[in-house]
Biopython code that builds the backbone (N, CA, C, O; Angstrom):
import numpy as np
from Bio.PDB.StructureBuilder import StructureBuilder

atoms = [
    (1, "UNK", "N", (29.658, -5.891, -2.007)),
    (1, "UNK", "CA", (28.347, -5.568, -2.544)),
    (1, "UNK", "C", (28.450, -4.218, -3.251)),
    (1, "UNK", "O", (28.958, -3.252, -2.682)),
    (2, "UNK", "N", (27.977, -4.158, -4.467)),
    (2, "UNK", "CA", (28.075, -2.906, -5.214)),
    (2, "UNK", "C", (27.055, -1.888, -4.717)),
    (2, "UNK", "O", (26.111, -2.218, -4.000)),
    (3, "UNK", "N", (27.278, -0.638, -5.122)),
    (3, "UNK", "CA", (26.390, 0.453, -4.688)),
    (3, "UNK", "C", (24.973, 0.245, -5.214)),
    (3, "UNK", "O", (24.004, 0.541, -4.516)),
    (4, "UNK", "N", (24.844, -0.263, -6.443)),
    (4, "UNK", "CA", (23.521, -0.489, -7.033)),
    (4, "UNK", "C", (22.742, -1.529, -6.232)),
    (4, "UNK", "O", (21.549, -1.351, -5.987)),
    (5, "UNK", "N", (23.394, -2.596, -5.827)),
    (5, "UNK", "CA", (22.716, -3.642, -5.057)),
    (5, "UNK", "C", (22.258, -3.118, -3.699)),
    (5, "UNK", "O", (21.204, -3.523, -3.209)),
    (6, "UNK", "N", (23.024, -2.234, -3.092)),
    (6, "UNK", "CA", (22.637, -1.661, -1.808)),
    (6, "UNK", "C", (21.357, -0.836, -1.960)),
    (6, "UNK", "O", (20.459, -0.914, -1.122)),
    (7, "UNK", "N", (21.279, -0.049, -3.030)),
    (7, "UNK", "CA", (20.100, 0.782, -3.265)),
    (7, "UNK", "C", (18.894, -0.102, -3.554)),
    (7, "UNK", "O", (17.812, 0.139, -3.020)),
    (8, "UNK", "N", (19.065, -1.119, -4.389)),
    (8, "UNK", "CA", (17.954, -2.029, -4.700)),
    (8, "UNK", "C", (17.474, -2.742, -3.443)),
    (8, "UNK", "O", (16.270, -2.912, -3.254)),
    (9, "UNK", "N", (18.380, -3.152, -2.597)),
    (9, "UNK", "CA", (18.021, -3.833, -1.350)),
    (9, "UNK", "C", (17.263, -2.896, -0.417)),
    (9, "UNK", "O", (16.327, -3.315, 0.264)),
    (10, "UNK", "N", (17.667, -1.625, -0.385)),
    (10, "UNK", "CA", (17.007, -0.645, 0.483)),
    (10, "UNK", "C", (15.555, -0.426, 0.063)),
    (10, "UNK", "O", (14.676, -0.275, 0.911)),
    (11, "UNK", "N", (15.306, -0.408, -1.248)),
    (11, "UNK", "CA", (13.967, -0.117, -1.743)),
    (11, "UNK", "C", (13.113, -1.359, -1.982)),
    (11, "UNK", "O", (12.023, -1.247, -2.543)),
    (12, "UNK", "N", (13.576, -2.531, -1.576)),
    (12, "UNK", "CA", (12.743, -3.723, -1.689)),
    (12, "UNK", "C", (11.547, -3.573, -0.770)),
    (12, "UNK", "O", (11.690, -3.177, 0.387)),
    (13, "UNK", "N", (10.379, -3.887, -1.277)),
    (13, "UNK", "CA", (9.168, -3.658, -0.503)),
    (13, "UNK", "C", (8.771, -4.854, 0.349)),
    (13, "UNK", "O", (8.153, -4.682, 1.400)),
    (14, "UNK", "N", (9.104, -6.026, -0.071)),
    (14, "UNK", "CA", (8.695, -7.208, 0.671)),
    (14, "UNK", "C", (7.221, -7.507, 0.462)),
    (14, "UNK", "O", (6.568, -6.889, -0.379)),
    (15, "UNK", "N", (6.703, -8.447, 1.222)),
    (15, "UNK", "CA", (5.327, -8.891, 1.049)),
    (15, "UNK", "C", (4.320, -7.802, 1.389)),
    (15, "UNK", "O", (3.342, -7.624, 0.663)),
    (16, "UNK", "N", (4.533, -7.081, 2.461)),
    (16, "UNK", "CA", (3.577, -6.051, 2.884)),
    (16, "UNK", "C", (3.543, -4.908, 1.875)),
    (16, "UNK", "O", (2.465, -4.449, 1.497)),
    (17, "UNK", "N", (4.686, -4.456, 1.445)),
    (17, "UNK", "CA", (4.741, -3.369, 0.465)),
    (17, "UNK", "C", (4.101, -3.758, -0.852)),
    (17, "UNK", "O", (3.379, -2.964, -1.454)),
    (18, "UNK", "N", (4.361, -4.970, -1.303)),
    (18, "UNK", "CA", (3.744, -5.430, -2.544)),
    (18, "UNK", "C", (2.236, -5.546, -2.392)),
    (18, "UNK", "O", (1.505, -5.300, -3.352)),
    (19, "UNK", "N", (1.750, -5.917, -1.207)),
    (19, "UNK", "CA", (0.310, -5.990, -0.985)),
    (19, "UNK", "C", (-0.308, -4.599, -1.135)),
    (19, "UNK", "O", (-1.349, -4.452, -1.775)),
    (20, "UNK", "N", (0.330, -3.570, -0.545)),
    (20, "UNK", "CA", (-0.194, -2.210, -0.651)),
    (20, "UNK", "C", (-0.239, -1.755, -2.105)),
    (20, "UNK", "O", (-1.192, -1.097, -2.522)),
    (21, "UNK", "N", (0.786, -2.101, -2.876)),
    (21, "UNK", "CA", (0.783, -1.726, -4.284)),
    (21, "UNK", "C", (-0.318, -2.454, -5.045)),
    (21, "UNK", "O", (-0.949, -1.875, -5.929)),
    (22, "UNK", "N", (-0.552, -3.721, -4.707)),
    (22, "UNK", "CA", (-1.560, -4.501, -5.412)),
    (22, "UNK", "C", (-2.979, -4.082, -5.057)),
    (22, "UNK", "O", (-3.887, -4.263, -5.868)),
    (23, "UNK", "N", (-3.195, -3.533, -3.877)),
    (23, "UNK", "CA", (-4.537, -3.108, -3.482)),
    (23, "UNK", "C", (-5.017, -1.981, -4.383)),
    (23, "UNK", "O", (-6.207, -1.904, -4.688)),
    (24, "UNK", "N", (-4.114, -1.106, -4.816)),
    (24, "UNK", "CA", (-4.505, 0.050, -5.603)),
    (24, "UNK", "C", (-4.381, -0.179, -7.108)),
    (24, "UNK", "O", (-4.596, 0.751, -7.885)),
    (25, "UNK", "N", (-4.043, -1.386, -7.533)),
    (25, "UNK", "CA", (-4.002, -1.706, -8.954)),
    (25, "UNK", "C", (-5.410, -1.950, -9.474)),
    (25, "UNK", "O", (-6.317, -2.287, -8.714)),
    (26, "UNK", "N", (-5.579, -1.775, -10.782)),
    (26, "UNK", "CA", (-6.863, -2.103, -11.396)),
    (26, "UNK", "C", (-7.033, -3.618, -11.369)),
    (26, "UNK", "O", (-6.066, -4.353, -11.566)),
    (27, "UNK", "N", (-8.254, -4.091, -11.126)),
    (27, "UNK", "CA", (-8.462, -5.537, -11.110)),
    (27, "UNK", "C", (-8.324, -6.142, -12.510)),
    (27, "UNK", "O", (-8.608, -5.497, -13.520)),
    (28, "UNK", "N", (-7.887, -7.379, -12.536)),
    (28, "UNK", "CA", (-7.731, -8.106, -13.797)),
    (28, "UNK", "C", (-9.117, -8.447, -14.341)),
    (28, "UNK", "O", (-9.879, -9.127, -13.653)),
    (29, "UNK", "N", (-9.475, -8.001, -15.548)),
    (29, "UNK", "CA", (-10.820, -8.263, -16.070)),
    (29, "UNK", "C", (-11.066, -9.738, -16.376)),
    (29, "UNK", "O", (-12.216, -10.172, -16.437)),
    (30, "UNK", "N", (-10.003, -10.508, -16.566)),
    (30, "UNK", "CA", (-10.161, -11.933, -16.876)),
    (30, "UNK", "C", (-10.344, -12.787, -15.624)),
    (30, "UNK", "O", (-10.729, -13.953, -15.720)),
    (31, "UNK", "N", (-10.074, -12.220, -14.459)),
    (31, "UNK", "CA", (-10.142, -12.979, -13.217)),
    (31, "UNK", "C", (-11.505, -12.800, -12.577)),
    (31, "UNK", "O", (-11.995, -11.678, -12.453)),
    (32, "UNK", "N", (-12.124, -13.911, -12.166)),
    (32, "UNK", "CA", (-13.426, -13.853, -11.527)),
    (32, "UNK", "C", (-13.274, -13.308, -10.110)),
    (32, "UNK", "O", (-12.376, -13.709, -9.369)),
    (33, "UNK", "N", (-14.166, -12.387, -9.746)),
    (33, "UNK", "CA", (-14.105, -11.774, -8.433)),
    (33, "UNK", "C", (-15.439, -12.005, -7.726)),
    (33, "UNK", "O", (-16.489, -12.061, -8.365)),
    (34, "UNK", "N", (-15.387, -12.138, -6.409)),
    (34, "UNK", "CA", (-16.640, -12.276, -5.677)),
    (34, "UNK", "C", (-16.832, -11.074, -4.762)),
    (34, "UNK", "O", (-15.907, -10.287, -4.562)),
    (35, "UNK", "N", (-18.015, -10.934, -4.215)),
    (35, "UNK", "CA", (-18.370, -9.767, -3.410)),
    (35, "UNK", "C", (-17.493, -9.656, -2.165)),
    (35, "UNK", "O", (-17.066, -8.557, -1.811)),
    (36, "UNK", "N", (-17.220, -10.771, -1.500)),
    (36, "UNK", "CA", (-16.408, -10.725, -0.273)),
    (36, "UNK", "C", (-15.014, -10.175, -0.541)),
    (36, "UNK", "O", (-14.498, -9.371, 0.236)),
    (37, "UNK", "N", (-14.412, -10.604, -1.627)),
    (37, "UNK", "CA", (-13.067, -10.144, -1.966)),
    (37, "UNK", "C", (-13.077, -8.661, -2.306)),
    (37, "UNK", "O", (-12.185, -7.926, -1.883)),
    (38, "UNK", "N", (-14.069, -8.215, -3.060)),
    (38, "UNK", "CA", (-14.157, -6.791, -3.407)),
    (38, "UNK", "C", (-14.385, -5.939, -2.167)),
    (38, "UNK", "O", (-13.794, -4.866, -2.039)),
    (39, "UNK", "N", (-15.233, -6.399, -1.252)),
    (39, "UNK", "CA", (-15.478, -5.652, -0.017)),
    (39, "UNK", "C", (-14.212, -5.585, 0.837)),
    (39, "UNK", "O", (-13.900, -4.538, 1.406)),
    (40, "UNK", "N", (-13.492, -6.689, 0.927)),
    (40, "UNK", "CA", (-12.262, -6.712, 1.711)),
    (40, "UNK", "C", (-11.258, -5.706, 1.155)),
    (40, "UNK", "O", (-10.652, -4.955, 1.919)),
    (41, "UNK", "N", (-11.075, -5.682, -0.157)),
    (41, "UNK", "CA", (-10.125, -4.755, -0.748)),
    (41, "UNK", "C", (-10.602, -3.310, -0.601)),
    (41, "UNK", "O", (-9.785, -2.409, -0.414)),
    (42, "UNK", "N", (-11.901, -3.080, -0.682)),
    (42, "UNK", "CA", (-12.435, -1.736, -0.486)),
    (42, "UNK", "C", (-12.183, -1.230, 0.920)),
    (42, "UNK", "O", (-11.775, -0.084, 1.109)),
    (43, "UNK", "N", (-12.421, -2.075, 1.903)),
    (43, "UNK", "CA", (-12.172, -1.693, 3.298)),
    (43, "UNK", "C", (-10.682, -1.465, 3.536)),
    (43, "UNK", "O", (-10.302, -0.547, 4.263)),
    (44, "UNK", "N", (-9.844, -2.290, 2.933)),
    (44, "UNK", "CA", (-8.395, -2.105, 3.066)),
    (44, "UNK", "C", (-7.956, -0.771, 2.474)),
    (44, "UNK", "O", (-7.113, -0.088, 3.056)),
    (45, "UNK", "N", (-8.519, -0.388, 1.318)),
    (45, "UNK", "CA", (-8.176, 0.901, 0.718)),
    (45, "UNK", "C", (-8.554, 2.042, 1.650)),
    (45, "UNK", "O", (-7.773, 2.972, 1.850)),
    (46, "UNK", "N", (-9.752, 1.972, 2.221)),
    (46, "UNK", "CA", (-10.204, 3.014, 3.136)),
    (46, "UNK", "C", (-9.282, 3.095, 4.346)),
    (46, "UNK", "O", (-8.905, 4.189, 4.765)),
    (47, "UNK", "N", (-8.914, 1.937, 4.915)),
    (47, "UNK", "CA", (-8.047, 1.954, 6.100)),
    (47, "UNK", "C", (-6.674, 2.518, 5.795)),
    (47, "UNK", "O", (-6.118, 3.255, 6.609)),
    (48, "UNK", "N", (-6.119, 2.190, 4.646)),
    (48, "UNK", "CA", (-4.799, 2.702, 4.284)),
    (48, "UNK", "C", (-4.862, 4.216, 4.120)),
    (48, "UNK", "O", (-3.979, 4.930, 4.595)),
    (49, "UNK", "N", (-5.899, 4.705, 3.454)),
    (49, "UNK", "CA", (-6.028, 6.144, 3.233)),
    (49, "UNK", "C", (-6.221, 6.880, 4.560)),
    (49, "UNK", "O", (-5.609, 7.927, 4.774)),
    (50, "UNK", "N", (-7.059, 6.353, 5.451)),
    (50, "UNK", "CA", (-7.279, 6.986, 6.753)),
    (50, "UNK", "C", (-5.988, 6.969, 7.574)),
    (50, "UNK", "O", (-5.664, 7.955, 8.237)),
    (51, "UNK", "N", (-5.257, 5.864, 7.535)),
    (51, "UNK", "CA", (-3.995, 5.770, 8.264)),
    (51, "UNK", "C", (-2.994, 6.803, 7.759)),
    (51, "UNK", "O", (-2.354, 7.486, 8.559)),
    (52, "UNK", "N", (-2.850, 6.924, 6.439)),
    (52, "UNK", "CA", (-1.913, 7.898, 5.887)),
    (52, "UNK", "C", (-2.346, 9.327, 6.224)),
    (52, "UNK", "O", (-1.504, 10.172, 6.528)),
    (53, "UNK", "N", (-3.649, 9.601, 6.172)),
    (53, "UNK", "CA", (-4.149, 10.909, 6.545)),
    (53, "UNK", "C", (-3.820, 11.215, 8.016)),
    (53, "UNK", "O", (-3.416, 12.331, 8.343)),
    (54, "UNK", "N", (-3.993, 10.229, 8.890)),
    (54, "UNK", "CA", (-3.709, 10.425, 10.314)),
    (54, "UNK", "C", (-2.223, 10.687, 10.550)),
    (54, "UNK", "O", (-1.868, 11.531, 11.373)),
    (55, "UNK", "N", (-1.360, 9.979, 9.843)),
    (55, "UNK", "CA", (0.084, 10.191, 9.980)),
    (55, "UNK", "C", (0.448, 11.598, 9.522)),
    (55, "UNK", "O", (1.218, 12.287, 10.192)),
    (56, "UNK", "N", (-0.099, 12.032, 8.385)),
    (56, "UNK", "CA", (0.182, 13.376, 7.884)),
    (56, "UNK", "C", (-0.338, 14.420, 8.873)),
    (56, "UNK", "O", (0.358, 15.391, 9.169)),
    (57, "UNK", "N", (-1.548, 14.229, 9.380)),
    (57, "UNK", "CA", (-2.124, 15.155, 10.351)),
    (57, "UNK", "C", (-1.263, 15.228, 11.608)),
    (57, "UNK", "O", (-1.027, 16.313, 12.139)),
    (58, "UNK", "N", (-0.789, 14.067, 12.088)),
    (58, "UNK", "CA", (0.031, 14.034, 13.290)),
    (58, "UNK", "C", (1.347, 14.780, 13.054)),
    (58, "UNK", "O", (1.796, 15.530, 13.920)),
    (59, "UNK", "N", (1.969, 14.577, 11.882)),
    (59, "UNK", "CA", (3.231, 15.241, 11.590)),
    (59, "UNK", "C", (3.039, 16.756, 11.518)),
    (59, "UNK", "O", (3.840, 17.517, 12.060)),
    (60, "UNK", "N", (1.969, 17.183, 10.843)),
    (60, "UNK", "CA", (1.703, 18.619, 10.732)),
    (60, "UNK", "C", (1.435, 19.212, 12.116)),
    (60, "UNK", "O", (1.962, 20.273, 12.450)),
    (61, "UNK", "N", (0.627, 18.536, 12.911)),
    (61, "UNK", "CA", (0.301, 19.043, 14.241)),
    (61, "UNK", "C", (1.542, 19.085, 15.143)),
    (61, "UNK", "O", (1.701, 20.000, 15.951)),
    (62, "UNK", "N", (2.395, 18.108, 14.998)),
    (62, "UNK", "CA", (3.594, 18.008, 15.848)),
    (62, "UNK", "C", (4.604, 19.098, 15.539)),
    (62, "UNK", "O", (5.222, 19.635, 16.458)),
    (63, "UNK", "N", (4.789, 19.441, 14.266)),
    (63, "UNK", "CA", (5.869, 20.352, 13.881)),
    (63, "UNK", "C", (5.388, 21.761, 13.554)),
    (63, "UNK", "O", (6.211, 22.639, 13.295)),
    (64, "UNK", "N", (4.115, 21.994, 13.559)),
    (64, "UNK", "CA", (3.625, 23.355, 13.261)),
    (64, "UNK", "C", (2.898, 23.908, 14.460)),
    (64, "UNK", "O", (2.409, 25.037, 14.419)),
]
sb = StructureBuilder()
sb.init_structure("model")
sb.init_model(0)
sb.init_chain("A")
sb.init_seg("    ")
for serial, (resi, resn, name, xyz) in enumerate(atoms, 1):
    if name == "N":
        sb.init_residue(resn, " ", resi, " ")
    sb.init_atom(name, np.array(xyz, "f"), 0.0, 1.0, " ", f" {name:<3s}", serial, name[0])
structure = sb.get_structure()
């Protein structure tokens, strides 16, 4: 296996990583959206941001 393939394999995001990237993308204007889907994505964005904030807070509190 070449060095490039090892690096690409390491940075593969998989299904969960791709979902996180897609949550923060702009919605497709040609695609019909409903209220339930928009609310679900909004709540997911809030949860991801709160989770990342908590991890950062925990790291700062632990090492400082």
